[in-house]
N, C-alpha and C positions, 0 to 999 in steps of 0.2 A: 658438701650439701650442708645444707643449714639446720643446725640442732634446733630453733626455733620451729620449723617446720615439720619436723618430725615429732618434738613433743607437743604441737597441735594437733597430728594424726592421730597420736596414739590417746590423747583426751578426746577425740570425737569419737573414737571406737569405744569409749568406757561410758555409760549413761550417768551422770552426776545427779543426786538429789540433794536437798537440803538436810543436815542433820535434825532431828526434832530438840526442841529446845527442853530445858530442865524442867520448865514448867508442864510439858507434855507428859514426859516420862512422872511427873509427880500425878498425874491424872492418870495415866495408866496404872499405876502403883494403886491409887485409890480403887479405881474400879478391881483392880486385882483381890484388894483387901476387902472390899463388899462381897464380892463372888466367894470368896474364901469364908468370912463370917456366915454367908447364906448355906455353904457346905456344912458348917460346925452345926449351923442351927438346925440341921434335918436330922441330927441326934436326938435334939430335945424335944422336937415336935414331931409327934406321928402323922405320916402322910401315905401312909399304907403301901400298896404296891406302886406307887408313885416313886418310892424311893429310888431305886434302883436309876431307871429312866433321867430322874431328875438330875442327880450326880453325875450321871455319864454327858448329858449336856452343859452341864457345868465344868466337867473338867475338859470336855472338850473345847469349850470357849476361851479358859483358860490357856490352854496349850495354845491356838492360836494366836491370843494375844503376847503371849511370851515369845514363840516364833516368830511372829510377823515385828514386833517393835525392837525385844532385847535382842533377837538374834538377828533383825534386819531384812527378814525375807522379803518384806513389802519392796525391799530397794534393788534385792539381789534376782538372778535369774529365776526364770520359774521352773527351771530343773530342780535348783534345791527346794524350791516349796513342793512340788511333786514327791520329792525325796521324803521330807517332813511328814506330809500326809498318808504316804503310803505306808509310813510308818505308826500313825496313830491309827490307823483303819485296820491295819494288821493288828495291833494290840487289842481293839477292841472287840476286833474277831475272835481273838483266841480268848480275851475276858468270856464272852458270850458261851464260846464253845464250852468252855470249865463250867460257868454258871448251868447250864442246860444239863449237863452231867450231872451236878450236884442236887439240881433241882428236879429233873425227871427220871432219872436213872438209878437212884439210890432208893435204900429203904427207909421209910421213918425220917 
């Protein structure tokens, strides 16, 4: 059995991707810093009832960026993406359930 054929077969089974450059990681870090600054700015700027939805959207965007780029979900199996998406959906669902409990089912 020729080992070069075995190595080639194994390599063909796995989809290869080019690793992002350092510059790309710097761009991603800058985007995350801007979103974080916007989250912190919501403390100082009164946006009324839009506060929680705004923070939730920024949280989900940051989660997706970190999971996709730093955890390499963009390049992995769709099963891993589904696993992480189901986790964020569960976390948001639990948060909104508790939010409604404290907002609508308590006095004062």
